[in-house]
C-alpha positions in Angstrom: -30.5 40.5 54.2 -31.1 43.3 51.7 -30.5 42.1 47.9 -28.9 44.9 45.8 -30.5 46.0 43.0 -29.6 45.1 39.3 -30.2 47.4 36.8 -31.6 46.7 33.4 -28.3 47.6 31.7 -26.2 45.3 33.8 -28.6 42.7 33.3 -28.7 43.2 29.7 -25.0 43.0 29.5 -24.8 39.8 31.7 -27.3 37.9 29.5 -25.5 39.0 26.3 -22.1 37.8 27.6 -23.6 34.7 29.0 -25.0 33.7 25.4 -21.8 34.5 23.8 -19.8 32.5 26.1 -22.1 29.4 25.6 -22.0 30.1 21.8 -18.3 29.9 22.0 -18.7 26.6 24.3 -21.2 25.4 21.5 -18.7 25.7 18.8 -15.6 24.5 20.6 -17.5 21.2 21.4 -18.6 21.2 17.6 -15.1 21.8 16.4 -13.6 19.1 18.9 -16.1 16.7 17.3 -15.1 17.5 14.1 -13.6 14.0 12.5 -9.7 14.3 11.5 -8.6 13.0 8.1 -7.3 9.5 8.8 -3.6 10.3 7.6 -3.2 13.6 9.3 -4.7 12.6 12.6 -2.3 9.4 12.7 0.8 11.5 11.2 0.9 9.5 8.3 2.3 10.2 5.2 0.2 9.4 1.9 2.5 7.4 -0.4 2.1 6.3 -4.0 3.8 3.2 -5.6 5.3 4.7 -8.7 4.2 1.9 -10.9 1.1 3.6 -10.9 2.7 6.2 -13.2 3.8 4.0 -16.0 7.1 4.9 -17.5 7.0 8.6 -16.9 9.5 8.0 -13.9 11.5 6.3 -16.5 11.4 9.5 -19.1 11.9 12.2 -16.6 12.7 11.0 -13.0 13.4 14.6 -11.3 10.2 16.2 -13.2 7.8 13.0 -12.3 9.0 13.3 -8.8 8.3 16.9 -8.4 4.9 16.2 -9.7 4.1 13.7 -7.0 5.2 15.8 -4.4 2.9 18.7 -5.6 0.0 16.4 -5.7 0.2 16.1 -1.8 2.4 12.8 -1.8 5.2 12.3 0.7 6.4 9.1 0.3 6.8 6.7 -2.6 7.5 3.2 -3.2 9.6 2.2 -6.2 8.6 -0.5 -8.6 12.2 -0.8 -9.8 15.2 1.6 -9.9 14.7 2.6 -13.4 18.1 2.0 -14.7 19.6 4.3 -12.0 22.2 4.0 -9.5 21.1 4.1 -5.9 22.9 7.3 -5.5 21.1 9.2 -8.4 17.6 8.0 -7.0 18.5 9.4 -3.8 19.6 12.7 -4.8 16.1 12.9 -6.8 14.2 11.8 -4.2 15.8 14.3 -1.9 15.2 16.9 -4.2 11.5 16.4 -4.4 11.1 16.2 -0.9 10.0 12.6 -0.9 10.7 9.9 1.5 11.3 6.2 0.0 11.5 3.4 2.6 10.2 0.9 0.3 11.0 -0.9 -3.2 9.9 -3.7 -4.9 12.7 -6.4 -6.0 12.1 -9.2 -8.3 13.2 -12.6 -6.9 14.9 -13.2 -10.1 17.1 -10.9 -12.1 16.3 -9.0 -15.4 19.3 -7.6 -16.9 21.2 -5.4 -14.7 18.2 -4.7 -12.1 19.0 -5.8 -8.7 16.9 -9.2 -7.5 16.8 -11.3 -4.4 18.8 -14.1 -6.3 21.4 -11.8 -7.4 24.2 -10.1 -5.4 22.6 -9.4 -1.9 25.5 -7.4 -0.7 25.0 -4.8 -3.5 21.3 -4.9 -3.0 21.6 -3.9 0.6 24.3 -1.3 0.0 21.8 0.2 -2.7 18.9 0.1 -0.2 20.8 2.1 2.6 21.9 4.5 0.1 18.2 5.3 -0.7 16.8 5.0 2.6 15.0 2.0 2.2 13.7 -0.2 5.2 11.7 -2.7 3.2 12.5 -4.8 0.3 9.3 -6.4 -1.3 9.2 -9.2 -3.4 6.3 -8.5 -5.8 5.0 -12.0 -7.0 5.6 -15.6 -6.8 8.3 -17.0 -8.9 7.3 -19.8 -11.7 8.7 -23.4 -11.1 10.8 -24.3 -14.2 8.7 -27.2 -14.8 5.5 -25.0 -15.8 7.2 -23.5 -18.7 6.4 -19.8 -19.7 3.8 -18.2 -21.7 2.1 -20.3 -24.5 1.0 -19.1 -28.1 -1.8 -16.2 -27.6 -1.8 -16.7 -23.9 -2.0 -13.3 -21.9 0.1 -12.8 -18.6 -3.1 -12.8 -16.5 -4.2 -15.9 -18.1 -0.4 -17.5 -17.9 -0.2 -16.8 -14.3 -3.9 -18.2 -13.6 -3.0 -21.3 -15.3 0.6 -21.9 -13.8 -0.9 -20.8 -10.0 -3.5 -23.5 -10.7 -0.7 -26.2 -11.1 1.2 -25.2 -8.1 1.4 -28.0 -5.5 1.8 -27.6 -1.8 5.2 -28.2 -2.2 5.7 -25.7 -4.6 4.3 -22.9 -2.1 6.5 -24.4 0.6 9.7 -23.6 -1.7 8.2 -20.0 -2.4 8.1 -19.7 1.4 11.3 -21.3 2.0 12.8 -19.0 -0.5 11.4 -15.7 1.3 12.7 -17.1 4.7 16.2 -17.7 3.5 16.3 -14.1 1.6 14.5 -12.7 4.7 17.2 -13.8 7.0 19.9 -12.5 5.3 18.2 -8.9 4.9 17.4 -9.0 8.5 20.9 -9.2 9.2 21.6 -6.5 7.3 19.0 -4.1 8.9 16.3 -4.3 6.4 12.8 -6.3 6.2 11.7 -8.3 3.5 7.9 -8.9 2.9 5.7 -10.2 0.2 2.9 -8.3 -2.0 0.0 -10.2 -3.2 -1.9 -10.6 -6.3 -5.2 -12.5 -6.6 -3.8 -15.9 -7.8 -2.5 -16.7 -4.7 -6.1 -16.8 -3.3 -7.3 -19.8 -5.5 -8.2 -23.0 -3.3 -5.5 -25.9 -4.1 -6.4 -28.8 -5.9 -8.4 -31.1 -3.4 -8.8 -28.8 -0.5 -9.7 -25.4 0.7 -6.4 -23.9 1.3 -4.6 -21.4 -0.9 -1.3 -20.8 -1.5 -1.6 -17.4 0.5 -2.6 -19.4 3.4 0.9 -21.5 3.1 2.9 -18.8 2.5 1.2 -17.2 5.9 2.0 -20.8 7.7 5.5 -21.6 6.3 7.2 -18.2 6.4 8.8 -16.6 9.8 6.6 -13.9 11.0 10.2 -12.0 12.0 11.5 -12.4 8.7 8.9 -11.9 6.5 6.3 -9.4 6.6 3.3 -8.9 4.1 2.3 -5.9 1.7 -1.6 -6.4 1.5 -2.4 -5.3 -1.9 -6.4 -4.5 -1.0 -7.5 -4.2 -4.8 -6.4 -7.7 -5.4 -7.6 -9.2 -2.1 -11.1 -7.6 -3.3 -11.0 -9.0 -6.6 -10.5 -12.4 -5.3 -13.8 -11.8 -3.4 -12.1 -11.4 0.3 -12.5 -8.9 2.7 -9.1 -7.4 3.7 -10.5 -6.3 6.8 -11.0 -9.7 7.8 -7.9 -10.9 6.3 -5.9 -8.4 8.5 -7.9 -9.3 11.5 -6.9 -12.8 11.0 -3.0 -12.2 11.0 -2.4 -9.7 13.2 1.3 -8.1 13.1 2.0 -9.7 9.7 1.3 -6.8 7.5 3.3 -3.9 7.5 2.6 -2.1 4.2 -0.4 -1.7 2.0 -1.4 -1.0 -1.5 -4.3 1.5 -1.4 -6.3 0.3 -4.6 -9.7 0.5 -5.7 -12.1 -1.8 -7.8 -15.5 -0.8 -9.6 -18.4 -2.8 -8.8 -18.2 -4.5 -12.3 -15.0 -6.4 -11.1 -16.2 -10.2 -11.1 -14.4 -12.0 -8.3 -11.6 -14.2 -9.9 -8.0 -15.2 -9.1 -6.8 -14.5 -12.9 -5.1 -11.1 -12.3 -8.2 -9.6 -13.5 -10.1 -6.5 -12.4 -11.9 -3.3 -13.4 -9.6 -0.5 -11.6 -10.2 3.0 -10.6 -9.4 5.9 -8.5 -9.2 5.4 -4.8 -12.7 6.4 -3.7 -14.6 5.8 -6.8 -14.6 2.4 -6.5 -16.4 0.0 -3.7 -13.6 -0.6 -1.1 -14.7 1.0 2.1 -11.6 3.0 3.1 -13.2 4.5 6.3 -13.1 0.6 7.6 -10.2 -0.7 5.8 -7.7 2.0 6.8 -8.0 2.3 10.7 -8.2 -1.6 10.7 -4.8 -1.8 8.6 -3.2 0.8 11.0 -4.3 -1.3 14.1 -3.0 -4.0 12.7 0.6 -2.7 12.3 0.6 -1.3 8.8 2.5 1.9 8.9 3.2 2.4 5.2 0.3 3.2 2.6 0.8 3.2 -1.0 -1.7 4.5 -3.6 -1.4 1.9 -6.6 -3.9 1.8 -9.8 -3.7 -0.6 -12.7 -4.5 -0.1 -16.0 -6.4 0.7 -18.1 -6.9 4.4 -17.0 -9.8 6.4 -17.9 -7.8 9.6 -17.7 -4.1 10.8 -17.5 -2.4 8.8 -14.8 -1.0 12.0 -13.5 -4.4 13.2 -13.1 -5.9 9.6 -11.6 -2.8 9.9 -9.0 -3.9 13.3 -8.0 -7.6 12.5 -7.6 -6.6 9.5 -5.2 -4.1 11.7 -3.3 -7.1 14.4 -2.9 -9.8 12.0 -1.7 -7.3 10.4 1.0 -6.3 13.7 2.1 -9.6 14.7 3.4 -10.7 11.0 4.2 -11.9 11.4 7.8 -12.7 8.2 10.0 
C-alpha cells in the first residue's frame, strides 16, 4: 500500500482548522454550561407588590406604573384599588404593559373599598375586569372581644398582643371564614389565598402548634392557597424552603422580601428590611424550591423604613433578580 504524501502546507492548514474547531466546541460547551437567570429560564415575570411604593401610585397611578415597567417588572400585585374603578385600573395597567393577576383584599371593608365581607358579586366583577386570578386576604382578622389599639400602642405591638391571646377556636374561625369565601370565589373562577406576617408563627399557649399550623390544617387546599411572605417567615426564625417542602402544593404566590442580619427572631411584626439580594435570604435556594412546589407568581415587596427612595430600592431588587442565576 502506497501512502500519499502530505505537504507541509496541507498539514498546517489541517492543524489550524482542527484547533479552530476544538476552540469553537469548547466555547459552545462553556456557553451551554453558563447558568441561566432564574426568571428568564423559567419564563416567569418579575413582579412587584405596589405596597412597596407607598402612596406613589395613589398620587400618580399612570406615571408610577410606567416607572415600574421601565425597571423591568412585568407584573404587579395590588395592595388595594387606590380609590380607582376596576376599569380605570385595567386601562392604566394595559398602558404600562403590566399584568396584574393578584390583589390584596381585606376581610373587612374600609369605606367604599372592596372587601371579602362586602359585596362579593361586585368584587368578582372588578376582579375579572382587571384580569385577576387571585384574591389574597392580607392578614388575619381581630376578634371583637380583643378590642383595638391601646393608648401608646404601636400597630405591631397591638397585633402581637392580640395574636398571643388567640385560642385554637379563634384560628379555626379564621379558617372557616377563608373556606367560606374561597368556595364563593372558586365558583366565580377566582382563587382565594392567605398572606402571612409573623405573628401567625407564635406557638399557642400550652403547646407547640401555631396559628399558621391551624390555618393550614383547617382550610381546604382546593379553596384556600397560601401566599408566602418569605421575609416574614424568616423574621419568625423559620426556613422558607422547609415550610414550602412541608406543604407541597399549598403555596401559589410569594413575596420576595429580604431582611438584614440584624433582624432578631420575633413574632411581633418587626424586621430590619432591605432590598432583595442585600439581605440574608438565600434566593438561589428559595426561588427554585418555591417554583418546584407550585409557586408561579413572585412579587418583590419591601417594608419600611427605606434607606433610599422607594423607586430606587425597587429598581435595585429588580436588577438583582433579573441577573440571579441558579
